[in-house]
Structure formats: structure tokens, C-alpha cells
N, C-alpha and C positions, 0 to 999 in steps of 0.2 A: 218242918225242916230239920235234917240230922244237926245233930254237934257231933261236930268232927275231929274236938279237942282230945288228944291223948295225954295221959298224965306224966311220963317221961320217956325221953328221945330212945330209952331204950325196950321201953316196949311198943314203941313206934317202930324200930327195927327190927323186929322181932323174929319175923317170917322171912327176913332176907337171905334166903339160901344161899349155900357155897356154890360158884358158879354164874350167880344172877350178872344181869346188865343193868347198869345205873346212867340214869343222866345226870349230871352233879351243876348245878349252878354256880355263878361266882366269875370275876372275870379280874384277874389277877390275885390282891387280895378280898376284893371289896365282893361284899353279897355272898360269901362263901358259907355252907352251911355247916359248920366246924363240929358244932355239939352233935347235932346226926352223925358226921363221920367219926367222932371219939367215939360213938355209941355201938357201931358198926364194929371198928377195933377192938373194942372190950369183949364183944363178941365172939370175938374170932373168926370172922367170915373171911375166906380167901378165894381165889382164883375167880377175882371177878372181874369183867369186863366194864371200862370205863369210858363214858361218854361226857367229855368237857373240854373248853376252851384250853385249859393249862390243868396241869398236874400238881397243884400246892407249889408253895415257896417256904422259905423260913420254917422248914419244919411245923406247918401248920396248913389245914384243908388236904387234901388228898396226898401230901407229903407223906402224911400220917402210915396211909394204909402203903403208900409204895415202900418207904424204909424196913416196915414190917412185911416185905413181897408177899401181900394180897392180894395185888392188883396183878393180871397176866395179860392184860389187853388194853389201851388207852386209844382214843379216836380223841382228836384235840386240832388244835391249829399252832398251838406254842411251846417249847418248850424252856425259853429263859432261862431265867440263871440256875436253873433243878439240876445244879450236879450231878445228884444221885439218880433221878430221871433220864439224863443224857448216858451215864455209865450203862447202867442198866440196860439200854435200847443198844448203844453201840457193842456190848457184850454178850448179846446173844439172848438175854434174859428177860426181855420184856418184849410183846409186840406191839407197833404203833401203827397207825395210820393217821399220818396228818395231811390236813385238807385247808383249802381258803380258809380262813376266817368266815367270811360272809355265806358261803356254801355252808360252813356246820352250821350255822342259826338257823339257815331256810332249811337244812334238812330236817332236823329238830323240831322247826312249826311245820312244818309238812308233814313229817309222821304224825304230828298232834292232832293236825287237822282233818287227815283220812286222805291228804295225798300220795300215793304211793311213789312215784317220781315228779321231778320236771328236769326242764332245762336253762342252761347259766352258760355265758361266756367266759366264765372266770376258769381259768386251768386249761383253755383251748391251747392247743400247741404246744405244752408240756407233759411233764409224766404225768401229770394229774388226770391228762385225758388218755395221753399213748402207752400209757404202764410203764412198770419197772421202777415206782420208789419203793424203797425198801421197807417192808415192813416187818422184817425180821432179820437181824445178822447173824451168820455164824459163830461168832467169836473169835472167827481168825481174820475179820476183815472183808471177808466176802458176803454176800446176800444168800440167805437163806429162802427165804419168801419175798416177794415183790407183788406189788398191785397189779392188777390184770388191767388192759384196757377197758376205755369206757365206749360207749355209741356216742357218735358226736354229728350232728344231723346240719343241714342248713337252711337257714331261714332270713327271707329277705337279702340273702347275700352275707348275710353273718353267720360265722360257726358255732354254733352252742354243744355242749358237753351234758350226756344225761346223768343226772344226780339222785339215788334213791331217799324216800324219807326215811327218819330213823325213828324206830318205837324202843323201846327199854322196856324191863320187866318192872323196875322203880326209877322214879325220881326223888333227888334230896334238893330242896331249896332253904332260900334262908330270903326272909322277907320284913321291911321295915313294921309294917301292920299289917294286921290278919284278923277275921271275926272267925265265929265259931261255924260257919257254913264255909270258910275255907276262902272267901272272898281277900284276893291280896292286894298288898301295895307296896313299891320298890322304891329305893331311895336312890335316885341318878345312877353310877355306871352300875349298881346292883341289878337294873332293871337291864344290860344288856342280855346276858342269857342265862337268866332265871326264869323267864315266861317261857321260853321255848325250850330248855329244859323239862319244867312242868308240865308242858303239854306232852312231851312226847314219852312221859312214865305212863304204865298201866296203872302203878299207884303211885302216887305221887304223895310224897311225905314233906310238909312245910314247918320250919322250925322260924318262928316271930317276936321280934324283939317287942312287939305291943299287941293285946288281944283287945279286940273292940268287939261290942255285943251288935249281933244283931243288928243293920240297919244305924250302926255308929260311924261306917265309913259312906261318903256319899257315892252312889250307883257309878257318876262320872267319874271318881277320885282311881276306882280299880281299875288295876292294870291284868290282874289275871282273874277272871271269873272260877268261882268255886266249883263247877263241876268240872275242872280240872286238878281239882285236889280233894284226897279221900283221907291225910289224916293231917293234924294242927299238933305243931309243939310248943308250949309258949316257954320263953326263955325267963331266966331267973335276970334281975337288974345288975348284975356281975356280969351273968354272961352274955346280957346284949351291950353292957360296954366293952370288951373284948376284943378290940378291933385293932388289928395289928397294921404298922405302916411298911411298906415295900422299901419306898425311898425316901429317904427325909432330906429334905433340901432348907438351906438357910438364905437370907438375902445376902447382898456382900456389904449393907450400912451394918448387921447384926454382927457381922464378923469383926469389921473394923472398929465397932461401937462409933456413937453418936459425939460432934461435936457440936457446944451450944456458942454461938459470936452473940 
């Protein structure tokens, strides 16, 4: 069996060219392949077309590439609190295709499974199906490029819109565990978008927090089989621990203090 471990993140992304399309895993700040994204930043790769649930936050993840103006187009579901993302979009500096979150996940999975298109009820009766969503603004409040209408068909009395599977040149994902053959295990919400993103990439690169030897992961515990993964980068202990928190909350008792009786 092939040993897919690559020595460094820079080596792993060395052949990602200018203008490449990328599927990138992560959900909020969870499961984001920050080390691989930083390696792309250090290489200076630009004009990227990115497919990801969101485009980074808190100056981490894809926000690093976005702030450096390395991203030309984003296909995603959520802008959130990323002010630079919103600014570039509204200023006409960035092309953005916003689609329903579940549809995005299924488009990625379908592309990886060899399914060219599928029908879903999500978006029927809205601009998602009818067209007219602003993909690019003109910088003066007008729309320079709008989404086209999609095919809608009725099945058993219910309308469905046709959505196409997504394939990308590369995929970047982060896993809690992986082995040398590329079998991956994800932790909690990091599993939301990493597996379908990994499936969609023609060349998929995974950064893993812990490396297992072949046979070290129970086959029943594998979330994504190694057939979808071409390269594995093992994180250092410091890199594995570097996990940011987007929203910090505290309980009311911790704010008031405790009272003993």
C-alpha cells in the first residue's frame, strides 16, 4: 500500500497553480486546514476559486488568503462576521455564489461520488432556483453578474430544482486522526464539511493531528476512506493544539461568583 505522508505542508501544496479551484473543509473555526492554507499563502498562489462553507474568520483559515486578495471566487453558504469578505463582495472585488448549506454539502458529496447532478426541494420558489442572485456587484450598488435560472421539475406533486455536483482541482481538509494510507477520522463538527470536501477534490491533501500506522484505525471508525486522499501532512503538537474559539461564553454563576452557605 502507498505511503501518502508528505514531509511538509509547503511540499504538499507545491503544485497548486494560480487560478486553481479548491474545496476546503471546516465548519466555522472547527476542522479548518489552517496549516495547509498558510502554506498556500506563503507560496503566493492567487486567483483561487474556493468552495467552502464559509471563508474564514478572526483572521484565520481562508480569511488569510482573502485578506491578501488571493481569492477570486467563493462558493459557500455563510458570510457571517467576516467583514472583509462582505466588503470585497459588495465592492465588486469578489465573485460569490451563495447556496443553501445542505445543498452545498450534497453538491460536494455528489461530485466526489461521480453523480453529475441531483434534484432537491431546497431553494424552489426563490432566487436560488429562479436566478437573479448577485454573484458580483459593480461597486456602485448594482449587480454586474447574476445567477442564471435553474431547471425545476415536479416529482409526485412536489417541485425540485436541479443542482450540479462539484469537482475541484484540489481539496484541503483537516482530520483528528489519519494513517499512512489516507484513511481519516474527524472530530465532532469537523466532520460536517471535511468529508464531502475531500471527496470533491481531484487531489486531496489532509493535515492530521495524529498519525496512526496502517491498521491502527479500526475500519469501522474510518469516516473517510483513503481512496479519496492523495497526500497526508502530519501536524506538530503545537500546530494540533492551535485551535481558536469563535464565540466565548460564560455561565451566569461564573460572572456573579459563587456564594457558600
